[in-house]
N, C-alpha and C positions, 0 to 999 in steps of 0.2 A: 291659682287663687280660687278658693271655694266661694261660690256665689250664694247669696241669701235670697230665697224666694219667700215673700210674705204671703200668708194665707188670708184671703178675704172672702168669707162665706156669706153669700146673700140669700141664705136659706133660713127657714123657720125652725129647722130640726137638726142642724149639725150638732155633734156631740159636745163641742166646746163653746162655740159662740153663736149658735143658732138663734136668729131673731135679733141679733145686736146691730146689724148693719143692713137692714132691709130697705131703708130709704136712701135715695141717691146721694143727697148731701152728706149724710153721716158716713156712707161707704167711701165716697171720694175723699173726705177728710181723713178717714182712717188710712186709706192708701197713701196719701201724701205724708202722713205721720210715719208710716213704715219706710217710705223712701228716704225721708230725712234721717231715720234711724239706721239706714244702711242696706235696705232691700234693693237689689238690682232688678228683680222681677216681682210683679204682683200677680198672684194666682187667684183668679176670680172663679167662684163656684156657685152654681145655681141648683144643684141637686146633691143632697147628702148621700154619702155611701156608708154611713155607720150601720151596724147590724140593726135590723128592724125598721130602718127608715122607709118612708113611703116613696115609691118611684114616681117620677113626673115625666110628662111628655116633653119633647123638644121645644114646642111652642111656649109652654109654661116656663121652661128653663130659660129660654132666651128672653122672655118678657121680664124675668127677674133681674137679668144681668145686663141687658142691652144698653140702657142709659149710662150705667157706670162704666162699662167697657169703652163706649164711645168717648166719654169724657176723659178717661185716663189716657187713651190713645192720643186725644187732642192735646193733652198736657205734655206729651213726649215721654210718658212712662211706658216702660216695657211691660207688656201684659201677656199673661198666660190665661187660657180658659180651661178650667177643669171640667171635662165632659166626656161621656162615652157615646154621644150621639153625633152622627155625621151631619145632620141638619144644623145643629148648634155650631159645630166646628166650622161649617161653611159660612154661616152668618158672622161668626167671630172673625174669621180670616178676612172677610170682605170689609169688616170694620177696622182692620189694621192690627189685629193681635199677632204676636210673633211666635207664640208657643201654643200648641194644643196638648194638654195634659190628660191623657186617656188612661185611667187606671186599669182598664180592661185590656190594654195593648192591642186593640183592634178586634177582640173576640166578641164583644157585645154587639157591635155594629161594624162589620168589616168594611162597609163603604167609607168609613172615616179615613181609611188609609189612602184611598184614591183622592179624597178631598184634600188631604194634606199634600199628597204628591203633586197635585196640580197647582200648588201655591209655593211661596218661598218660606212658609212657616216651618218651625222646628217641631218635632214630634216626640213627646215623652211617653214611652210605653211602659205601663206598669205590669207587674206580675199578678195574675188573676185566676181565680177559680170560680168566678161568679160573684154577684152582689153578696156581701156578708149577711148571714142570717143568724138570728139569735138562737135558732133551734137546729141549724144544720152545721155540722163540723166537718171541715175538709182539710184538716191539718196533718194528714198522714203522708209522710215522706220517707223515702229510704235514707236520704241525707238531705236536709233542707237546703243547704247551700248548693250542692251539685245539682239537685233537682230544679231549683229556681233558676240556676244558670242555664240549664238545658232548655227550660221553658222560655226564658228570655231570648235565647238564641233563635228559637222558632219565631218569636215575635219580630226579631230583627229581620229574619229571612222573609217573612210575610210582608213587612214594611218595604223592604228593598224590591221585592217582586212587584209590589204595587207602584213602585216608581219613586219612593222617598230616598233621596241620596243618603248614604251612610253617615256623612258628616252632619246631617240634620237630625240624627236620632239620639235621644237620651233615654237611659233605662232606669227604672225604679223597681227594686226588689219587692216592694209592696209590704212593708212592715205592718202587721196587724190584719192583713187580708188573708184569711185562712191559714194563719200562723199563730201558734200559741206564744206565750211570753218567752219561754226558753228558746224557742226557734228564732224569735226576733233577735234575742241577744246573741245567738249563734251566728246569725248573718252579720251583725255588727262586728263581731270579733274576727270575722274572716273576710273583710272587705277586699283585701288584696287579691283574693281568688277571682273576683269579678272582672279583673283586668283582662282575662282571657276573651271577654266579649268585645274588646276593642271599641268601647263606647263610653261616653261620659256617664257618670252615675249620680242619680238624685236620691237622697235619703229623706224620708218623711217620718220622723219619730215623734214629732211635736205633740206633747200632752197625751200620748196614746196609752192604752191599757197596760202595756209593758212597764211604763213608768209608774202608773198607779199601783200595780202589783208590787213594785220595788219599794214604793213610798207608803205602803200600808193603807191604800185606798185614798190617797190625797186627791182632792177635786182637781179638775182640769187646769185651772189657773194657778194651782199650787205646784204644778209640775214643770214650770218654766226653767228653774235652775237646773233640774235634771236634764231637760231638753238641751239647754246650753252646753252641758257637759258632753252630751252626745254629739252636738255640732262641733265642738273642739276635737273630739276623737275623729270625726269624719274629715275635718280639715287636715289633721295630721296624717291621715291616710290618703290624702290627695283626691278626695271626692269632689266632683264637679259642683254640686250644689246641695243645700239643705233647705227643706220646706218647713217653715216655722210660723207660729202665731206671734210670739214675742221676739220681734226682730232685734231690738237693742241688745238683749241678753246674748243671743247667738252671734250677732255681729261682733260684740266685744270678745267673745271667746275665740272666734275664728281669727281675729287679729292677734290674739295671744299665741295661737298655734302657728301663725305665719311668722311672728316675731321669733319664736323659738326655733323655727326652721331656718330663719335667716342667720341667727346666731350660730346654729349648728353648722351652717354652710360656710361660716368664717367671715361674715360681713363685718366691716368696721363698726364700732359703737355708734349708735345713732343713725345708721343707714340701713334701711330695710328693702330698698328698691333697686340696689345695684351692687355689684362687686367691683373691686378695684383691679383685680388681676384674674385672668382666666386660667384656672388650674387644670383644665382637662389636658390629657396627653395629646401629643401630636397625632392627628388622625384625619381621615377624609372629611371634607365639609361640603355642604350644599348651601348655596346663597341665593336668596330671592330678593330682588331689589325693586323698589318703586311700586309695591302693591297699593293701589288706590282704593280708598274707602271713604264713602260719604257717611258721616255720623254726627251725633249731637252731643259730643263731649265738650266740656268747658265750664269755667267758673261762672260766667255771666249768663243771665237769663236769655239774652238774645242768641247766644251760642247754642243753648239747649233748644230753643225754639226753631231757629233757622237752619242749624247744622252747618257743616263745612267739610272741606276735603282734608283727609289725612293720608300720609304716605308711610308705608311700612317696609323696612328692610329687615330681613331675617336670615341668620346664619345658624345652621344646625351642625354640630359635630357628631359624627357617627361613632357608634361603639366598635365597629369593625370596618374593614375596608369596603368601599363601595362596590357595586356589582359589575364593574366594567369588564373584568376578565370572564366572569361567568355569564355576562350579559343577561342577568336575571333581576327583575324588579324586587324579588324576595330578598335580595341582598342589599337593598338600599331603601331610601325613603321616597315615596311618591310625592314629588314637589307640587303636583296639581292638587293632591289631597291636602298638603300643608297649606297651600294658598287658600283653598276653600275654608279650611278650619280657622285660619287667622282672620280671614275676611268676616266670617260669621261672628267670631268673638269680638271683633272691633266694631262691627256695625250695630251691636245691640247693647243694652244695659248702660246708658250714659253715666259717665263719671266726671268729676271735676278736673282731675289732673291727668296729663298724658303719662306721668310717672306710673299712676295706677293702671292705666291702660297697657303700658309696656309690660308691667309685672304680670297682668292677666295673660298677655300673648305669649310670654316666656313659658308660663305654666302650660298653655295649650301645646306649644311646640314640644315640651318635654314629655308630653303624654304619648307621643308617637314611639312605637316600638323601634328600637335601634338607635335612638337619639341619646347621646351621652351628655350633651350640653347645648345650650341655645343662647343666642344673642339677638335681641330685638331692638331696633331703633324706630321710634315713632316720630315722624316729622309733622309739624303743624305750620305749613307755609302761609296760611291765612289767619294766623294768630292776631288778636286785636292789640297790636303794638303801634303806637303813634309814630315812631321813627321808621325811616326806611330800613328794611331788612330783607334778607333772602329766605331765611328759614330759621325755625327753632325746633330743637329735637331733644329727645332723651333716649339714652341707651341703657338697657338692662341685660346683664349676663347672669346665667345660672347654670349649675351642674345638676344632673339628675342624682337623687339619693334613693335609698331603698324605700323611703316613705312615699315616693311618687309612683303612681300607677302608670303603666304604658297605655298608649292610645291604640 
């Protein structure tokens, strides 16, 4: 399931909404509005990275965002902080944020990698050739897709060397960062090639210049329909998340992409979260039972605030025989990595329904290389039911299609 990351810029000079949310009350209200519209993560920024923007020091950056970040965390909202500064990242993590979104991929301030490594936060590494400049052009590539993939592979290597677990790394190809309009479209048209990086992919095309060029110079807020179309394309390609300003528009189109995928997968009419029959051929399977996660999913406010225990059972069907004869991990799926990935996905981004959570976890399992099908059962043993009961659960089964990228 493609996640929606809502953009919340607390800056005076961002290209789209600079100055719109500089006071805490307005910013928090905007974040809650985006969550209600379908955003699973709110990305808070205190320094603009548009071409020609003024650089700010970490103290100023944190002063701009601190109150908003702390308030959103206290409300149980999953928060990302958009920063290239290690000092800001450290303060944000101490305040409880779950993602650090570093457009420089650790190149601007390498100490940020160790800061994230020493925490439980996830790290979003962007493709970077320096702060964009209105006068400096660095868009020369032999092939923009293969060159960006190679650079991102270096970012992953540096992050892992610093101690960040691979399952906590998300990659962003950096649309608009030293890439001209045609190069941005080239990246979007070849998203499947990024699966070689074995990492979730975040796409940030929202309201960017590539859309303005396509729409004959349309102003930023007139690019939301085009942004939503890009979000639908990304969802169809199995992208992990899209970073957008207009959450409602992109959330709706992502739902359309997911519905079309469900229909293509042969689900019964009116059902998008489960299949009635497992169609995968007989093959080796790996089963993980009773993975315990404490999370804040639920329809009621008290569930969101206090959180509760969830138990996850996962069965993945392999595309080929497991590695017992060859005794090689390369011939199977690392169940430890699977457990970590499922735990991470279940512990963040609260949702109302365990059906939605199960659907998310199936998508995570299917991203692993060598997995042909996955079945996820989410148990909610502490559900707010007045009658005596032992458990309530939902099971979702899916097969991998050509549109889904491997993990």
